[in-house]
N, C-alpha and C positions, 0 to 999 in steps of 0.2 A: 156640495155646491152651496153658494149663498142664496138665501131667500130673496125672491124677486121683489124687493121693497126699496124705495129711495134711500132710507136711512142705512140699510144694510150695504147697498152699493156705495154710498158715500163713505162709510166706515172702511170698507175694503179698499176704496180708492186712496184714502188718506194713509192707510197702513202701507200700501204699495209705494206711495210717495216717500214715506219715511224710511223704508227699508232699502230703496233703490239709490245707490250712490250717485247715479247720473241725473237725479232729479234736480231741476233748477233750484238755486239757493233760496229763492222766495217760498218754495214749497217743502223745504227740508225741515227736519225736526231740530229745533233750537234748544230745547230744554232737556235737562236731566230729569230722572224720576224724583218724586217727592222723597222717598226713602233714601235714594242715592244722595240727595242733598243733606239729609240728616246726618249721614255718615261723613259727608264732606264738612259739615259744621263741627263735628267732634275733632276731625283732623285739623281744622282751622284754629280751634282753641289751643290745641297742642302746639301748633306752630307759632301762635301768638305768644305762648309762654317762652318759646325759644327765641323770640325777637324777630321772626321772619315775616310776620304779618302784623299789621297795625290793628288796634282795637276797632277802629272805624271800618276796616275791611271786613272784620268778623261780624260787626253789627249790621252792615249792609246785607250780608248773607243771611243772618239770623232773621232780620225784619222781613225780608222777602219770603223766606221759608215759612215763617209764621202765617203770613197772608195766604200762602198756598194751602197749608194744613187745615186752616179754618174752613175751607170750602172743598176739600178733597174727600169724596165719599169712600175712596179706597182705604182711608185710615179707620173708618168705622162710623159709629154713631156720634152725635154731637158731644156726648160725654167722653168718648175715646179721643176725639179731636182736642177737646178742652184739656185733657190730661197731658197729651203730647205738647200742646202749646205751652202749658205751665212749665214743663221741663226745658223747653227751647228757650224760654225767657231767662233762664239762670246763667250764671257764669260757669261754663262747663270745663273747669280746669281738669287736666288729666289726673286720673286717680281719685277724683272727688266723687261724692255720693251722686251728684247730678249726672256726671259722665257715665257712671255705672248704671244708673237708672235709665238713661237714654239708650244705652247700648242694649239693655234688656227689652225696652220698648221696640227697638229695631227688630230683635229676634221675634217678638210677639206679632208685630204687624206684617212683616215681610211675607210669611206663607199664606196669609188670608187677604192680601191687598186686592188681588183681582177677583176673588170670591166676593168681596164687598162691593166692588164695581158691578159685578153681575147681578147682585141683589138690587142694587140701585136702579139698573136699567130695566129690571122686571117691574119696578114700582112706577117709574116715570121715564120719559124720554129725555136724556141729557143732550147737551150740545155735542154733536159729532166731533167737532174740532177739539173740545176739551177731553172727551173720551179717548180719541185716537192718540192725542199726545200722552195721556196718562198710560194707556195700554202699551204703546210702542216704546216709550222711554223706559218703563219698568222692565220690559223684556230685553232691551239692549243693555241696560245697566246690570242685568242679571248675568251677562257674559256671552250672550249669543252674538254671532256675527250676522251682519246684514245679508250676507250671501245665503246663509242657511235659513234665515227668517223669510227671505223672499221665496225660496223654494217651498218652505212650509206653507206660506200663504197661497202660493199658486196651486199647490196640491189640493188644498181645501176649497179653492174656488172652481176647480174643474167640474164641468157638468156631469162627467161620468162617475163622480163621487156620489154614492147612493145616499149619503146623509145630507140634510138641509139645515143650514145654520142661520138663526136670526142674530140680532145684536148680542143678547146675553150668551147665545151659543158660541159666538166667536170669542168672547171673553173667557168662557170655560175652556175652549180649546187652548188659548194662551196659558191658562192656569195648569192644564194637564202637561204642557210642554215644560213649564217651570218645575214641575214635580220630578222630572227626569234628573237623575244624578249626573254629575260630571263624569267624563270618561277619561281614562288614562291613555294618552297617545304616546307612542314611542316611535322615534324616527332618527334617521341620520341625514346630515347634509354633507355630501363629500367635498373635499377641498381640492382646489385646482393648484394652489401654491401655498406653502406654509413652511415655517422652520421645522427641522426634524422633531417629531413628536416622540417623547420618551415613552417606552413601552411600560405600561402599568402605572404611569405617573398619576393619572386621573381618569376615573371611569367615564367622564364626558368626552374624552378624546380617544379616537381609535387610530392606530398606525395604519399604513397602507395594507399590510398583511391582514390585520384584524378587520379592516373595512371590507376587503375582498371576501373574507370568511363570512362576515355578517350578511353581505349581499347574497352570497351563495345560499345561506341558510333561509333568508326571507324572500329573495327575489332570484330564484335559480335561473342560471343562464345569462345573468347580467354581466356584460363585459364593459368595464369603465376604467379609463385611465385616471388615476386620482393620487393625491398626496396624503391621504388620510381622511378622517371625517370628524365632524362634531356630532356627538350623540345627544339628543334632546328628549326629555320626557316632560309631558305637560298634562295636568288635570284640567280639562277644558270642556265647555258645554258642547262644542261641535268642532268639526275639522277646520273650518275657517278660523276660529279663534285660536286653535292650536297652531296653525300655520303663522298667524299674526305674532303669536308668542315666540315662535321659532325665528321669525325675521328680526324681532327685537333683540333676541339673544345673539344672533349673527352680527347685527350692527354693533352691539355692545362689545363683543369680542374683537371685531375689526378695529374699533376705536382704541381698545387696549393695545393691540399689536402695532398700530400706527405710531403711538407715542412711546411704547415700551419695548419694541423689538427691532431688530435690524432688517427683518424681512416681513413684508405685509402678509396678512391672511386674506386669501382669495378663495371664494366659495364657487363651486359649480352650481348653477341656478336650478337645482332639482332637489326635492326632498323625497326620501324613500320612507314612507310611512307603513308600519306594520298594520296589515289588514286591508291595505289598498292594493289593487292589481297592478298598477303602473306608477312610476314616479310622477310626482307633481311638480310642475314648473313653478318656480318661485319668482314672482315679480312684485316689487313694492307697489301696491295700488296707490294711485294718486289720491290726494285729499281734496281734489276738485278746486284747486286755486286757479281761477280763470281770469286773466286780464286781457280780454280780447280787444280792448280799446287800443292797445299798442299797434295791432295789425290793422284794425278798422280805420284808424286815423293816419296810418303810415308812420307813426311815431317810432315804430320798432326799428326803422332804418336811420333814425336821427342819432348821431354820434353822442351828443350831450343833450339830455332832456332838460326841461325847465326846472329850476329850483332844486328841491331835494328829491325829485322823483328818481333820479339815477340811483342814488343810495337806497331809496326805498325798494327798488326792484331787486337789488342785490341782497338786501336783508330778507326779502320775501322768498327768495328761491328755495331755501331749505324747507319751507312750510309745505310744499307740494309732495315731496318724497323723502326729505331728509330725516335724520334722527330726531326724536322727540324734543330733546333739550334745545337743539339748534332751531327747530321749528317754532317752538314757543317763544324763545327769547328773540328770534329774528322777527317774528310776526308782530310782537309788541313794540319792538324798536321801530318797525316800519310805521306803526300807527302814531307813535310819539313824534317821529320825524315829520309827519304830515300835519298832526293836529295839536301839537303843544307848541305854544309860541311865547313871546315876551310876557312876563308877569305870571306864567303858569308853572314855574319850576317847583313850587311847594305843593302843587296839586296835579301831579301827572296823570292821575286816573281820569282826569277830565277828558283825556283822549278817547276813553270808552264812551262817554256821554256824547261827544261830538260825532264820533263814528256812527253811533246808533241813530242819531238824527239824519245823517246823510243817507244811511241805509234805509231809513223809513221812507224818505222821499223816493229813493231809487226803487224800493219795493213796489210802490204803487205803479210807477212807470213800467217796470218789468212785467208785472202781472197783466196790465192792460195790453202790453205788446204781445204777450203770449196768447191772450184771449183774441186779439185782433187777427193774429196769424191762424189760429184754430178756426175762427168763425169764417174767415175767407176760404179756407180749404173745405169746410163742411157744409156751407150754406150757399144759396143761389138767389138771394133776395137783393133789395136795393142797397142795403148796407154792405153786403158782401161784394157787390159790384163796385161800390165806391172805394172800399178797402183795396181792391185789386188795382184801381186806377192810381191810388196814392203810394208813392215810393218811400216817403219819409216815415220812419218807424215811429217817431214821437207824435207826429200828427195822426197816424193811424190809431195809436193808443188813445189819443184825445177823442177821436171819432167814436170809439167804443164807449168811452166814459160818457160822452154827450148822449149817446143813445140810451144808456142806462139811466142817466139822470133825468131824462125826459119821460121816463116811464115805459120806454119801448120794451116789448117782450123779446128776450134773447134766450135761445135754448141750445144746449149742447147735449149730444147723446153720450159723450164720454163723461163718466162719473167724476174723473179727475178735473176736467175743465168745468164741469157743473159745480163742483165744490168750490173751485176758485171764483166762479161767478157769484155764488152766494156770499163769499167773503167780501167781494167788491160791492154787493148790494148793502151789506152791513156798513161798509165804509161810507158810502153815499148817505146812508140814513143817519149815521153818528160819526161825523168826521173827527171831532176832537177826541171822543172816547176811543175810537178805533186806533188813531195814531198814538195815543198814550199807551195803549196795550202793546202795540207792535214795538214801539220805541223801548218800552220797559223790558220786554223779553230780549230784545237785541242787546240792550246794555247789560242785562244779567250775564249773557254769554261772554261779552267782551271784558267785563270785570272779572269773570272767572279766569280768562286768559291772563289778565294782569296778576291775579293771585298766584297762578301757576308760574308765571315768570318770576315773581318774588320768591317763591319756594325754591326755584332752581338756582337763582342768582344769590340769594341770601342764606339759604340753608343746604344747598347742594342736594335737594330733595328731588329724586327722579322716579319715585315709586308712589306718587299720590294716587289716591283712589279716584280722583277726578281727571287725571291726565289724559287717559284714553278718550273720555267723553269730551274733554275740552278740545282736543284736536279734531274730533269728528264734527263738533258743532261750529267751532270758530273758524276753521280753515276756509270754507266757502264764503263766509261773511267778510273776512279780512280781504280775500281776493276780490270780492265785489266792491268793497270800499276803495281799494286801490284802483280798480277798473274805473269807477265813477270819477275819482280824483284825476286820473290820467286823461280821461275823456274831456273833463272840464278844462284842464290845462292846455291840452293839445288843440281843442276846437275853439275855445272862447278865451284862452289866456287867463283863466281864473285859477289862482294858486289854492292849494288845499285848505289852508286856514281861512281864506276868504269864503270858500265853498262851505265850510262848516258854519261860518257866521250867517251866510245866506239861508242855510237850511234851518238854523235855529229861529230866525226871524219869520220865515215863511211858514214853518210849522205852527208857530205861536199864533199866526193870523188865520189859520184855516177855517175857524169857526166864524170869522167875521164877515165872510163874503162867499161868493159861489165861483171863485176862480177854479179853472181845471186843475184837478189834483195830480193828473199825469204830467203836468208841466211845471211842477214845483222846482225842478233842477234846471229848467230851461233859462237860457240867457235872455229870452224874450218875455220872461215872466213879468207881469204887471200886477203890483199889489192891489187888493180890493180897496175900493173907496177912493 
């Protein structure tokens, strides 16, 4: 179980936020790990040599990474960080001395990254926000699925667990998990329909007879009508990651047969994994692309939406459950359609900057809305009664912000809401600095989406080391941006590009007055002064 201390509860709460797919986008993990980005930079230099990435795109990634490394205790001592920074500043052309040296540093720092963080937390108390992002991004980039990490966390949080963990202890638990080797998973996914499968043609395909024999060997008594099976082997960290790999393979094969065969490939939605007692139902997990504004504003029933939003929603559809290539290219095309306008054709990455500003404004409103709802449900004081009387969500959010700004004490028993409350306290204390940090992190995610789009479109690269993390981090953000744009267009008649302009101007002015921050996107917003 976790030690009964506020910082331990806060770390556990943030880890649960990051590992749970249904967490609101404002509380999800937006970043990759530091060492994951080092590997991404090596890949970026290689693709720059091939002409798929511009040098400015590589420099943006490099500059941001250098800033992270300089302050990341997981890299080691100040000397260790300085050595890594020195190599990051070089032109890391493939096969060069610098590229080989950086690869060697990755091998050196990877196994001790969390050990270094544990040492740091024993010496001083770090920011729980910074620590939780470093710890969780490192574990996710190591190949663990969010499902298995959630179970792992819940197991160690149980009160009937005899061991008690403080902050360094939680980090050590993570390091122990990383020391486990990958496991070879073997499975078959039966086919419902397929062209005749040649016997012995390829070991990854089983004929109907071979499939029946395989099932009898490993799942005795199984009676299944099938047209053969795809046999999949995967060296993965856990079952969830192995199933994700299997689904990607299924999608790849189905695409091949759609364009190259006279008969499509159709899978039965079950995987039979050696070592499991029962078959596992395969369903593509959604990437949490939520545009609830369509239903909330009744715009979902409108045959022709304003401006470019009709096209945007069609482009966005693959992002929730579609293949990786269609998801990435469609998502970026949707952002360009909304936030690139006249005079921007030579600098289309500006869509990432504009989207990040809109999301920064929406972030504050969303967090105060969540806190308002949580406070109303858990408290019975004057503020809670006032929140129950108010039906407008934006005004409810501003009521909570006003209470915090006036110095009123607000308390939540839930560690997750308490952690969010602390973030809002930091926002009120340092408006400009807080917004810059949030906007910077959001822009990093969206620029990664742009880089992945370029790799797919210009180099046909579908195996990037950053592709999986890009879809995990960017999908909810793109959905939130489209949701915000649809809401502004449907309720206030504000087109997306105008919304982007308003967000830029209002964010630039937040330090000049005391206007409500939860109302930055409101049509009733009145600038300070």
